[in-house]
Wavefront OBJ file of the C-alpha trace (Angstrom):
o trace
v 0.000 0.000 0.000
v 1.394 3.445 -0.853
v 2.280 5.781 1.991
v 0.195 8.855 2.751
v 2.472 11.754 3.621
v 1.644 15.222 4.944
v 3.682 18.381 5.248
v 3.166 19.751 8.749
v 4.125 23.148 10.135
v 5.315 23.050 13.740
v 4.939 25.950 16.172
v 5.350 26.773 19.841
v 7.493 25.279 22.584
v 5.965 21.820 22.128
v 5.984 21.792 18.325
v 2.228 21.757 17.712
v 1.763 20.358 14.192
v -0.654 21.820 11.622
v -1.285 20.062 8.301
v -0.074 22.295 5.454
v -0.069 19.652 2.704
v -2.473 21.561 0.462
v -2.306 24.838 2.333
v -0.233 27.952 2.720
v 2.482 29.094 5.080
v 2.661 32.802 5.894
v 5.996 34.331 6.862
v 5.452 36.921 9.580
v 6.783 38.227 12.890
v 4.975 35.686 15.070
v 5.306 31.974 15.808
v 1.981 30.531 14.672
v 0.522 28.607 11.746
v -2.313 31.074 11.106
v -2.385 32.428 7.548
v -3.535 35.995 8.105
v -2.320 39.584 7.804
v -1.540 39.978 11.525
v 2.147 40.499 12.444
v 3.407 41.306 8.935
v 7.075 41.766 8.105
v 7.427 45.524 7.670
v 9.870 46.923 5.111
v 12.620 48.527 7.221
v 13.950 52.040 6.479
v 17.445 50.496 6.232
v 18.991 47.065 6.637
v 16.794 43.982 6.961
v 13.724 42.702 8.782
v 13.352 38.979 9.510
v 10.370 36.678 9.846
v 10.034 34.062 12.533
v 11.307 30.685 11.396
v 8.800 28.357 9.773
v 9.363 24.686 10.583
v 8.065 22.086 8.142
v 8.373 18.310 8.482
v 7.250 15.099 6.805
v 4.446 13.275 8.650
v 3.517 9.776 7.464
v -0.152 9.030 8.235
v -0.390 5.720 6.328
v 2.756 3.577 6.472
v 4.507 2.561 3.248
v 4.607 -1.106 2.255
v 8.306 -1.134 3.128
v 9.829 2.318 3.672
v 10.418 5.829 2.437
v 13.882 7.304 1.972
v 15.756 10.284 0.559
v 13.398 12.947 1.903
v 14.082 16.354 0.414
v 12.566 19.765 -0.201
v 13.045 22.151 -3.070
v 11.881 25.290 -4.870
v 11.316 26.042 -8.536
v 14.743 27.723 -8.549
v 13.458 31.252 -9.135
v 12.626 33.857 -6.502
v 9.464 35.564 -7.711
v 8.935 37.583 -4.530
v 10.435 40.791 -5.881
v 13.458 42.917 -5.117
v 14.574 42.861 -1.503
v 12.596 39.754 -0.465
v 14.660 36.628 0.191
v 13.920 33.153 1.566
v 16.438 30.935 3.344
v 16.402 27.312 4.494
v 18.320 24.743 6.508
v 17.791 21.189 7.767
v 17.686 20.681 11.543
v 17.573 17.265 13.224
v 15.791 18.197 16.473
v 12.879 20.593 16.827
v 13.401 23.830 18.729
v 10.780 26.547 19.057
v 10.952 28.982 16.134
v 12.732 32.271 16.758
v 13.205 35.450 14.785
v 16.767 35.317 13.366
v 18.887 38.435 13.056
v 21.233 37.242 10.287
v 21.523 34.676 7.505
v 24.580 32.988 9.023
v 24.061 29.216 8.802
v 21.244 29.562 6.271
v 21.193 28.872 2.499
v 19.184 30.667 -0.170
v 16.108 28.426 -0.556
v 16.012 29.004 -4.313
v 19.336 27.170 -4.759
v 17.477 23.974 -3.797
v 15.872 22.528 -6.928
v 14.476 19.158 -8.004
v 17.975 18.155 -9.138
v 19.606 19.246 -5.879
v 17.062 19.356 -3.005
v 17.635 20.231 0.640
v 18.296 16.831 2.229
v 15.951 16.036 5.103
v 17.218 12.514 5.749
v 18.315 9.458 3.787
v 16.363 6.930 5.854
v 15.051 4.363 5.345
v 12.028 5.374 7.431
v 9.290 2.890 8.326
v 5.912 3.148 10.018
v 3.894 6.264 10.693
v 4.631 9.576 12.410
v 7.036 12.416 11.705
v 10.084 11.352 9.700
v 13.395 12.924 8.744
v 14.854 16.280 9.625
v 12.917 19.528 10.024
v 13.045 22.079 7.195
v 13.566 25.468 8.823
v 12.686 28.404 6.563
v 12.749 32.144 7.067
v 12.135 35.271 5.067
v 14.358 38.350 5.049
v 13.029 41.663 3.764
v 15.403 44.460 2.818
v 14.849 48.190 2.686
v 14.687 47.968 -1.143
v 11.506 45.840 -1.031
v 8.127 47.217 -2.008
v 5.359 47.130 0.622
v 2.441 44.750 0.217
v 1.857 41.055 -0.292
v 4.288 39.033 -2.375
v 3.361 36.283 -4.852
v 3.146 32.688 -3.610
v 6.218 30.477 -3.830
v 6.162 26.671 -4.017
v 7.724 24.345 -1.444
v 7.932 20.822 -2.848
v 8.528 17.776 -0.655
v 9.978 14.671 -2.297
v 10.831 11.157 -1.150
v 11.434 7.687 -2.535
v 9.106 4.852 -1.564
v 9.453 1.101 -1.820
l 1 2 3 4 5 6 7 8 9 10 11 12 13 14 15 16 17 18 19 20 21 22 23 24 25 26 27 28 29 30 31 32 33 34 35 36 37 38 39 40 41 42 43 44 45 46 47 48 49 50 51 52 53 54 55 56 57 58 59 60 61 62 63 64 65 66 67 68 69 70 71 72 73 74 75 76 77 78 79 80 81 82 83 84 85 86 87 88 89 90 91 92 93 94 95 96 97 98 99 100 101 102 103 104 105 106 107 108 109 110 111 112 113 114 115 116 117 118 119 120 121 122 123 124 125 126 127 128 129 130 131 132 133 134 135 136 137 138 139 140 141 142 143 144 145 146 147 148 149 150 151 152 153 154 155 156 157 158 159 160 161 162 163
């Protein structure tokens, strides 16, 4: 039987999981999974403003016949958010409550991760149900050159092998 896999967003001290498989994630200045216009990232007069981290993880709800492996995440390779808006990512083994970073040290431009070279979230093999692999931490940085207002949607694609 094929596995059923969700993408969950995790928030708060305990890592409360919210299914985002067919939904949206909103980068903002608060640690919650609510997609609304509260706590927006404001274009700064100089320098950069940072969102809270968004934490996404693979959650298997129906176990694969054998296992899943090679979990990864990637973008379409093109930042369509406009001048001054950047997105960064990293893989983290253990969950920690999202914070609001103040630099990009230790982060990689999310748009460098493509289908041919995804962000690795664990080789596996992973069996059974529950959360699997590393956590994908993402954050948005907005520079003073950005235009105010909402930006276009960007795609986050989760991939894995299943046998």
